[in-house]
N, C-alpha and C positions, 0 to 999 in steps of 0.2 A: 504494499500499499504505499503510495507516494506521501512523503512527510517533509515538512520544512520548519525550520526555526526561524522566527522573524523578530528582528530587534527594531523597536519602534521609539522614535523621538516624539514628543507631543509638545504642543504650545505650553508655555509656563502655567501651571495649574490645570492643565487639561488631562492629566493622568487618569483620575477617575472616570471622567466621562467616557474616554476612550476604552478604558477597562471595561465599564459597563456594557458599552456597545459591542465589544468583542464576545461578550457572553451569549449574545443573540445569533452569533454565526455558528451554524452547526458544526462546521469542520474545525473549529478551534476547540482543542482538546484539553489545553492548559494555558494559563495566562498568569504572569507575575508582574506586579509593580515592583520596580527595583531602583536602587540607587546607583549611580555611576554615570558613564557616558550615555546610556540608553535609559529610558524610562519604563518600558514594558518589554517583556520577553514573552513570545507566544509559541506554542507548539501547534502546528496545523496538520491535519490529515485529511486526505481526499481519496476517492476511488480512482482517479486518473490524474496524470501530470498536467493535462490541460485544464481540468476542473481546478487544481491546486493553483495553477497560475492566474487563472480567472478570479479566483476569491481574492488573491493577493492583490491584483491590479484593479479589479472593479469594485471590491467591497472594503478592504482593509486600508489601502492607500487613499481611498477616498473619503475616509471618516472624517467628520469635522474635528479639528484640533490635532491631526496627524501632521506632523512636519516633514518627517522622513522615515524611511524604513531600510533595513539591510535584511535580505532574504537569504537564508543558507539552506539549499535543498539537500536533504540527508541522502547519501549514498549506501551507507552501511551503519548498523547500529546493534547494540546489545543492552539488554536491561540487566543490571547488576543487582543482585539480591544481598541485603546486609545480614 
């Protein structure tokens, strides 16, 4: 299943609004408000790569108060148990 990690910069003070909007996007599996260079980290999964790209370009990047995004397409992964 295609997956991406997206780093989002928001307008100052816009983190919570963007975070709330992300919860309404079905393919968003996890989202975190963070401190540092980026404001929000998102884990996105979709049925196809085309759908994944469409969600990033047409939904996430066009959310009000999103200033920029950095999208990293996952090529290999492993879940570690502690």
